[in-house]
FIMAR-699279 format. One record per residue: residue number from 1; chain; x, y, z of N, C-alpha, C in turn; residue in one letter. Coordinates in pm, 1 decimal. Each point is the difference from the previous one (the first is absolute). Layout:
seq:mol:n.east:n.north:n.up:ca.east:ca.north:ca.up:c.east:c.north:c.up:type
NUM:A:X:Y:Z:X:Y:Z:X:Y:Z:A
...
REM end
This chain:
seq:mol:n.east:n.north:n.up:ca.east:ca.north:ca.up:c.east:c.north:c.up:type
1:A:-3683.8:-396.9:2457.1:18.8:137.9:-40.8:107.2:68.3:84.0:X
2:A:12.8:-43.1:125.9:100.4:58.4:86.6:141.1:-31.1:-49.4:X
3:A:16.1:-112.2:-65.2:131.4:-39.9:-51.3:26.0:61.1:-137.3:X
4:A:-101.5:19.6:-79.1:15.3:47.9:-136.8:56.3:141.9:-7.3:X
5:A:-49.2:90.4:83.1:46.5:139.9:-5.3:149.9:11.1:30.9:X
6:A:51.1:-58.9:107.3:144.5:9.2:25.2:81.3:-69.4:-109.4:X
7:A:-49.6:-111.8:-50.9:72.3:-70.9:-106.2:10.5:86.4:-124.8:X
8:A:-110.0:63.2:-39.7:3.5:87.6:-117.6:85.9:122.5:25.0:X
9:A:-1.3:52.4:120.7:84.4:116.2:33.5:147.8:-35.5:-9.1:X
10:A:37.5:-114.9:54.7:140.2:-44.1:-7.1:38.4:-27.0:-144.9:X
11:A:-90.1:-64.5:-74.5:26.4:-26.3:-141.7:23.8:130.9:-76.2:X
12:A:-86.5:99.4:21.1:14.0:128.8:-68.7:129.3:70.1:40.8:X
13:A:32.3:-1.3:129.5:121.6:64.1:48.9:124.9:-67.3:-56.7:X
14:A:4.9:-131.2:5.5:115.8:-72.0:-53.8:10.5:15.3:-151.2:X
15:A:-113.0:1.8:-68.1:2.7:22.3:-145.9:56.6:137.1:-31.8:X
16:A:-37.7:99.8:74.7:51.1:136.0:-19.4:150.0:6.2:28.1:X
17:A:41.4:-62.5:109.2:142.6:4.1:36.7:84.8:-78.1:-99.9:X
18:A:-37.3:-125.4:-25.5:83.7:-84.5:-84.7:-20.3:24.3:-149.1:X
19:A:-114.4:52.5:-37.8:-28.1:20.8:-141.8:28.0:139.3:-49.5:X
20:A:9.6:96.9:90.4:19.3:138.3:-44.1:114.3:68.4:74.3:X
21:A:-8.9:5.9:131.9:99.2:74.3:77.6:139.7:-60.9:-14.1:X
22:A:12.5:-129.3:28.1:130.7:-64.7:-6.3:63.1:10.7:-139.9:X
23:A:-69.7:-34.2:-108.2:61.2:13.9:-132.8:42.6:143.5:-31.7:X
24:A:-80.1:98.1:39.3:37.4:138.6:-25.9:123.6:40.7:79.3:X
25:A:9.2:-41.0:124.1:116.2:32.7:82.9:126.0:-65.9:-56.8:X
26:A:-8.3:-129.2:-31.6:116.5:-71.0:-53.4:41.8:58.8:-134.8:X
27:A:-95.5:29.7:-85.8:31.3:60.4:-130.2:64.2:136.7:18.9:X
28:A:-51.5:78.9:91.1:57.9:131.9:26.5:142.4:-9.5:51.1:X
29:A:23.8:-89.9:93.6:136.0:-18.3:52.8:93.3:-46.7:-111.4:X
30:A:-44.5:-96.0:-80.8:82.2:-52.0:-109.6:34.2:110.4:-99.3:X
31:A:-96.1:86.2:-31.2:24.5:108.4:-95.2:103.6:98.4:53.6:X
32:A:2.2:20.1:131.4:95.0:93.9:60.2:136.9:-64.7:20.0:X
33:A:2.6:-121.4:53.5:125.2:-65.3:36.8:65.5:-73.3:-117.1:X
34:A:-78.1:-67.2:-82.5:51.8:-79.3:-111.6:-74.0:32.9:-128.8:X
35:A:5.9:122.2:-50.2:-81.8:35.2:-117.4:35.0:-79.8:-125.6:X
36:A:128.1:-29.0:-22.6:39.9:-74.9:-119.0:-61.9:-140.1:2.0:X
37:A:13.3:-69.6:112.5:-53.6:-134.7:12.0:-152.7:0.2:1.1:X
38:A:-60.6:97.1:67.7:-146.2:5.7:9.7:-65.5:24.1:-135.3:X
39:A:74.0:55.8:-92.3:-53.5:27.9:-133.4:48.2:-99.5:-105.1:X
40:A:41.2:-117.7:43.1:31.5:-107.3:-93.9:146.0:-16.0:-34.4:X
41:A:90.9:72.7:63.7:143.4:-8.9:-29.9:24.5:14.6:-149.9:X
42:A:-62.4:101.6:-57.6:6.6:20.0:-144.6:135.4:56.6:-42.1:X
43:A:47.8:-47.3:-111.9:123.2:51.2:-60.6:-43.7:91.0:-113.9:X
44:A:47.2:122.3:4.3:-43.0:101.1:-97.5:117.9:57.1:-78.0:X
45:A:-32.1:48.1:-117.3:91.8:81.7:-78.5:-79.1:124.9:-34.3:X
46:A:25.3:104.9:76.1:-81.5:120.1:-14.3:-141.1:-30.8:46.4:X
47:A:-97.8:26.0:-85.4:-139.5:-28.5:33.8:-43.5:-140.9:-41.2:X
48:A:86.3:-71.4:-71.2:-35.1:-132.9:-51.0:31.0:-108.2:103.1:X
49:A:-97.4:-84.9:27.9:20.1:-114.1:89.3:56.8:-115.0:-82.7:X
50:A:118.6:-49.2:40.2:66.1:-107.1:-72.6:-33.8:-137.9:57.2:X
51:A:-42.5:-1.5:125.8:-34.0:-125.8:64.8:6.9:15.6:149.7:X
52:A:-9.0:-111.1:68.1:10.6:-3.5:145.6:121.6:-82.8:38.3:X
53:A:61.8:36.1:111.1:113.5:-77.3:49.6:-40.6:-141.3:38.4:X
54:A:-128.3:-24.9:21.7:-46.3:-127.0:54.3:-76.8:-86.5:-97.7:X
55:A:-10.1:40.8:-125.9:-70.5:-80.9:-99.4:90.2:-16.9:-121.4:X
56:A:28.2:-124.2:-35.1:85.8:-29.0:-113.6:-62.7:45.2:-131.0:X
57:A:83.3:8.6:-101.2:-45.9:37.5:-134.1:59.9:-95.7:-101.2:X
58:A:-71.2:-21.8:-110.3:55.1:-90.6:-101.5:106.4:70.3:-84.9:X
59:A:119.2:-56.3:0.9:106.7:46.5:-87.5:39.3:-118.6:-86.7:X
60:A:-4.9:15.6:-132.1:35.3:-109.1:-89.9:111.8:38.6:-95.4:X
61:A:28.6:128.8:-11.9:106.7:48.1:-87.6:134.8:-44.4:57.2:X
62:A:88.9:-56.4:-83.3:130.6:-44.8:49.9:85.8:113.6:58.2:X
63:A:-37.0:123.8:-29.6:75.8:114.4:51.5:-30.6:28.3:147.5:X
64:A:-96.6:-72.3:54.3:-41.7:21.1:138.8:18.1:-126.5:83.1:X
65:A:13.8:20.3:128.8:-2.1:-111.4:93.4:-144.1:-48.6:10.0:X
66:A:-15.6:-130.4:10.5:-132.1:-60.8:9.9:-24.3:-41.2:144.0:X
67:A:-123.5:14.1:43.9:-36.8:-38.2:135.5:-49.8:-143.3:6.1:X
68:A:-57.0:-31.8:113.6:-59.8:-132.3:17.1:-124.1:-10.8:-88.3:X
69:A:-33.0:-120.3:-43.2:-125.6:-16.0:-72.8:-117.6:33.9:90.7:X
70:A:-108.1:41.4:-59.5:-120.4:33.3:75.1:-101.8:-112.7:-15.7:X
71:A:-69.9:-28.2:108.6:-102.0:-105.3:-4.3:-141.3:57.8:2.0:X
72:A:-12.6:131.1:-14.1:-133.8:58.8:5.2:-78.6:-39.2:-124.7:X
73:A:-130.8:-5.6:14.7:-84.8:-64.5:-100.6:-24.5:79.5:-127.9:X
74:A:-59.9:116.5:7.3:-42.7:68.6:-122.7:118.5:46.8:-83.5:X
75:A:97.4:59.8:63.4:121.6:41.5:-68.2:111.8:3.3:102.4:X
76:A:124.2:0.5:-47.4:115.4:-4.3:89.8:3.7:122.0:91.1:X
77:A:30.8:-23.8:125.5:15.6:102.8:102.8:-128.0:81.3:21.1:X
78:A:-114.2:-66.5:-8.0:-129.3:64.1:24.0:-17.6:18.0:150.8:X
79:A:17.5:122.7:47.9:-6.6:27.4:143.5:-138.2:-25.8:58.3:X
80:A:-101.5:-2.3:-82.3:-135.2:-27.9:48.3:-25.2:-149.5:13.9:X
81:A:94.1:-81.0:-43.7:-19.4:-145.6:4.0:122.1:-70.0:58.2:X
82:A:54.4:53.8:107.8:118.4:-57.5:61.6:-26.8:-143.8:42.1:X
83:A:82.5:-89.7:-51.2:-14.2:-140.3:38.0:116.7:-79.6:-54.5:X
84:A:21.9:-112.4:62.6:96.1:-94.2:-54.3:-70.8:-90.3:-98.7:X
85:A:74.4:-89.4:-58.7:-60.4:-89.9:-98.2:-73.5:-115.9:66.6:X
86:A:32.0:-28.5:124.9:-54.1:-114.7:73.7:41.1:-133.8:-59.8:X
87:A:103.6:1.1:-83.7:52.9:-125.7:-52.8:94.8:-58.8:103.9:X
88:A:-18.3:-126.5:29.8:86.8:-68.7:94.9:131.6:-38.6:-64.9:X
89:A:96.6:-44.8:79.6:131.9:-32.1:-54.3:-0.5:-113.9:-101.7:X
90:A:-103.0:-80.6:-1.9:-8.6:-110.1:-96.1:-91.3:32.1:-117.5:X
91:A:-43.6:125.3:-10.1:-93.5:40.3:-105.1:66.7:3.2:-136.8:X
92:A:-65.4:-62.3:-96.3:50.2:4.2:-138.2:-3.4:142.5:-54.9:X
93:A:-101.8:78.1:38.3:-11.0:138.6:-47.2:114.0:84.9:55.8:X
94:A:35.8:-20.7:126.0:112.1:73.5:58.9:129.1:-35.5:-71.3:X
95:A:21.2:-126.2:-24.0:119.9:-45.7:-69.4:5.4:54.6:-142.3:X
96:A:-112.5:-3.2:-70.2:-3.9:51.2:-138.0:28.6:150.2:-2.7:X
97:A:-56.3:74.3:94.8:25.7:143.5:6.7:146.1:31.1:29.2:X
98:A:59.3:-75.7:91.5:141.9:20.1:32.7:87.8:-33.7:-120.8:X
99:A:-32.5:-108.5:-68.4:79.0:-36.8:-119.4:-11.1:106.3:-109.2:X
100:A:-121.4:52.7:-19.2:-18.0:105.3:-100.9:81.6:123.6:36.6:X
101:A:1.2:34.6:126.9:77.1:116.9:44.4:150.2:-25.2:-17.3:X
102:A:45.3:-120.7:32.0:141.7:-34.0:-19.4:35.5:10.5:-147.7:X
103:A:-84.9:-52.9:-86.1:24.8:7.5:-144.5:7.5:145.3:-46.5:X
104:A:-89.9:84.4:49.9:0.3:141.4:-39.6:126.5:70.3:49.0:X
105:A:43.7:-30.9:121.7:122.1:61.3:52.9:122.3:-47.6:-77.4:X
106:A:5.2:-128.2:-31.4:113.8:-53.2:-77.8:0.4:56.8:-142.4:X
107:A:-117.2:15.3:-59.0:-7.8:56.1:-135.8:43.2:146.4:-1.5:X
108:A:-30.3:72.6:105.6:36.8:141.7:6.5:149.0:18.9:24.3:X
109:A:65.7:-100.0:59.1:144.1:9.6:28.6:63.8:-137.4:-16.4:X
110:A:13.6:-46.5:-125.4:49.0:-136.6:-23.0:144.0:-22.9:44.9:X
111:A:77.6:105.7:18.4:138.9:-17.4:43.2:11.5:-23.0:150.4:X
112:A:-102.7:31.1:74.8:2.4:-15.9:145.4:-43.1:-142.1:33.9:X
113:A:94.9:-82.5:35.7:-28.6:-141.1:31.5:-0.3:-26.3:150.4:X
114:A:9.7:104.4:81.3:-3.3:-19.5:145.0:-141.8:-33.1:44.4:X
115:A:-13.0:-64.0:114.8:-135.2:-33.8:48.4:-86.0:125.3:18.8:X
116:A:-125.6:-11.4:-37.4:-93.6:111.7:12.0:-54.3:2.9:143.0:X
117:A:8.7:114.0:68.1:-56.8:9.0:135.5:-149.4:-29.8:-1.3:X
118:A:-45.5:-69.3:101.6:-137.2:-49.0:5.5:-103.2:112.1:-4.3:X
119:A:33.6:117.6:52.5:-101.2:106.3:1.2:-26.5:57.2:-138.6:X
120:A:80.5:-33.6:-99.4:-28.7:44.0:-137.1:-96.7:-94.4:-71.5:X
121:A:-26.5:-115.9:60.3:-89.1:-96.0:-65.6:-123.7:-34.6:82.2:X
122:A:-9.4:51.7:121.6:-117.1:-27.5:83.8:-61.1:130.5:48.5:X
123:A:-132.2:3.4:5.6:-71.3:118.3:48.4:2.5:3.8:152.4:X
124:A:-16.0:118.3:53.6:-10.7:14.9:145.2:-140.9:-39.2:45.0:X
125:A:-21.2:-4.4:128.8:-130.9:-35.2:54.0:-108.9:97.5:-41.2:X
126:A:35.6:127.3:-17.6:-100.2:100.0:-38.5:-11.8:14.6:-151.2:X
127:A:101.7:-42.8:-72.1:1.7:19.8:-144.4:36.1:141.7:-39.1:X
128:A:37.3:83.1:98.1:26.6:142.4:-25.3:140.3:43.7:40.2:X
129:A:82.4:-90.6:43.2:129.0:35.7:59.0:82.5:89.5:-93.2:X
130:A:40.0:120.2:47.0:78.0:90.7:-82.5:150.3:-22.9:11.4:X
131:A:40.9:-94.6:82.8:141.9:-22.5:27.4:48.1:-133.1:-57.2:X
132:A:128.4:-4.4:-27.9:68.9:-125.3:-28.4:119.4:-7.6:93.6:X
133:A:55.4:-116.0:11.2:120.0:-16.4:81.5:117.6:65.3:-71.8:X
134:A:104.1:37.8:74.7:120.1:51.8:-66.7:56.2:-99.9:-101.5:X
135:A:-10.0:-129.9:29.7:48.1:-101.9:-94.3:-78.9:4.7:-130.6:X
136:A:-131.2:20.0:9.6:-83.9:7.3:-120.4:33.2:124.1:-81.5:X
137:A:28.6:109.9:66.5:39.1:122.3:-71.8:136.3:-19.4:-66.0:X
138:A:96.1:-56.6:74.1:134.6:-21.8:-56.5:-5.0:-96.7:-117.5:X
139:A:-91.2:-98.7:5.0:-10.5:-96.1:-109.2:-34.2:69.9:-131.4:X
140:A:-68.6:112.2:6.1:-46.5:71.4:-118.6:97.0:108.5:-49.1:X
141:A:106.4:24.6:73.0:91.6:109.9:-31.7:54.3:-9.9:-142.3:X
142:A:45.4:-116.9:-41.3:58.6:-16.0:-133.7:-96.9:37.3:-110.8:X
143:A:-122.2:-51.1:8.4:-102.0:28.6:-102.1:-30.5:149.2:-6.7:X
144:A:-21.5:61.5:115.0:-34.8:142.0:4.9:116.5:85.1:-51.1:X
145:A:121.6:-33.1:40.8:117.4:77.0:-42.8:17.3:-8.3:-152.3:X
146:A:-11.9:-120.6:-57.0:13.1:-14.7:-145.7:-110.9:74.9:-73.4:X
147:A:-122.2:-11.5:46.8:-113.7:63.4:-67.0:11.0:152.0:2.2:X
148:A:66.2:53.6:100.2:13.3:145.5:12.5:136.1:52.1:-43.0:X
149:A:91.3:-89.7:-34.0:133.8:43.0:-38.1:77.5:57.4:117.8:X
150:A:-22.7:-53.9:118.7:67.3:47.8:120.6:104.2:-100.7:46.0:X
151:A:96.5:47.5:73.4:99.4:-86.1:62.3:-70.9:-80.2:109.7:X
152:A:16.4:-132.2:2.8:-65.7:-80.0:103.7:34.0:46.2:142.2:X
153:A:120.3:49.5:20.2:39.2:48.7:133.0:-88.0:117.5:42.5:X
154:A:-33.4:86.9:-93.9:-88.5:113.8:29.8:-136.8:-49.6:44.7:X
155:A:-50.8:-100.8:-68.4:-131.8:-54.8:33.3:7.4:-75.3:133.5:X
156:A:108.6:-73.4:23.3:18.0:-69.2:128.3:2.2:100.1:115.4:X
157:A:70.2:111.1:-19.5:6.1:103.5:103.5:-139.4:58.2:26.7:X
158:A:-77.9:16.0:-105.2:-135.7:51.6:15.4:-85.6:-97.3:82.0:X
159:A:13.8:-128.5:-27.0:-71.3:-101.6:77.9:42.8:7.4:146.4:X
160:A:129.7:11.1:24.4:50.0:7.2:138.2:-56.5:121.9:72.1:X
161:A:-6.4:114.9:-68.7:-53.4:122.3:62.8:-149.6:-10.3:29.3:X
162:A:-70.5:-84.5:-74.8:-144.9:-12.9:19.0:-39.6:-124.5:80.1:X
163:A:99.1:-66.2:57.5:-28.9:-114.3:85.8:-30.9:51.1:139.9:X
164:A:-118.9:-32.5:46.0:-43.7:39.8:134.1:34.9:-112.4:96.1:X
165:A:58.8:36.4:113.0:37.0:-100.0:99.1:-119.3:-48.2:80.5:X
166:A:28.1:-82.3:96.7:-104.0:-50.5:89.4:-53.9:113.6:85.3:X
167:A:-128.3:-4.8:31.2:-59.1:101.1:87.4:56.4:-18.2:140.5:X
168:A:39.3:109.6:58.7:60.4:0.8:133.4:122.8:-90.4:6.9:X
169:A:58.2:-29.2:-114.5:119.6:-81.7:-7.1:-21.6:-148.4:20.7:X
170:A:-125.4:-43.4:24.9:-21.5:-142.0:26.1:-130.2:-57.0:-55.2:X
171:A:-92.3:83.8:-44.1:-129.7:-49.5:-46.4:-4.6:-7.6:-151.8:X
172:A:-49.8:-110.4:-51.9:-13.8:-15.7:-144.0:131.4:-30.8:-68.0:X
173:A:-2.2:11.4:-129.6:117.4:-26.1:-82.8:33.2:124.8:-81.2:X
174:A:125.3:17.7:-40.4:31.9:111.7:-89.0:-82.0:-11.2:-128.4:X
175:A:-38.2:113.4:-54.9:-85.9:0.5:-118.8:31.8:119.9:-87.6:X
176:A:-42.2:-8.7:-125.8:17.9:107.6:-96.8:-137.7:35.1:-54.9:X
177:A:-39.5:127.0:12.2:-126.9:45.1:-56.5:20.1:17.5:-150.4:X
178:A:-69.8:-79.7:-79.4:21.4:-4.3:-145.0:-37.0:132.7:-66.8:X
179:A:-109.8:62.2:39.3:-39.5:126.9:-61.1:103.5:107.7:28.7:X
180:A:43.1:12.5:124.8:101.1:101.4:33.1:130.5:-26.0:-74.9:X
181:A:39.8:-126.3:-10.7:121.6:-35.1:-73.0:-12.6:36.1:-148.2:X
182:A:-114.0:-29.6:-60.6:-19.1:32.3:-142.0:-6.2:149.8:-24.2:X
183:A:-56.2:74.6:93.0:-0.5:146.5:-13.5:141.4:55.5:8.8:X
184:A:79.5:-53.9:90.7:140.6:42.6:9.7:75.9:-38.7:-126.4:X
185:A:-32.8:-113.9:-54.6:62.4:-46.0:-124.7:-32.8:96.5:-114.5:X
186:A:-125.3:43.5:-7.6:-39.2:96.3:-102.3:73.3:132.4:14.5:X
187:A:39.3:32.4:121.9:69.5:126.8:23.6:144.8:-5.2:-45.4:X
188:A:54.4:-122.0:-20.0:136.9:-16.6:-49.0:5.6:30.0:-149.3:X
189:A:111.3:39.2:-45.2:21.1:21.1:-143.8:110.9:-95.0:-46.8:X
190:A:-22.6:-64.9:-111.3:101.8:-90.2:-54.6:124.3:80.4:-39.2:X
191:A:119.5:-60.3:15.8:124.8:71.7:-34.9:11.5:27.4:-148.5:X
REM end
């Protein structure tokens, strides 16, 4: 009994600190210092939420840039089910999915015979990646420009303006946020 009372007291104190005090303090600091990020990095148009900077969305219309395929289970880009496919490099299912994606990309732009960047045919580890490589965005410029009646140079310039560099100039790879790029594309008017 002499050991039980201090053990329960420490348990209660640590539960209070780690389960209530610490989360409230961190949430409060985040709301003050980083309110945009703390609230999901949401992209809005007026009062309408269009998406999050950190969760990909399915785009299938040829007038839009397409992101990486999603590997989430119930539906594409399901943020409640973030996961990869768990298919290994020798998996027949992985190969079949990549081939289907290649066929869909070639069918959407049959004149583009250049190699398709790998991130357009493979899902990310989370299945939610909202970014593509600059090469993947540039690969789609011709299709998007034709579908919208825009000069390809205008679309290329838009991709260049929406290419994010490496963090701190050395971390990660340059990337293009597909949702932000498509929103900027919608803001353009055909000549």
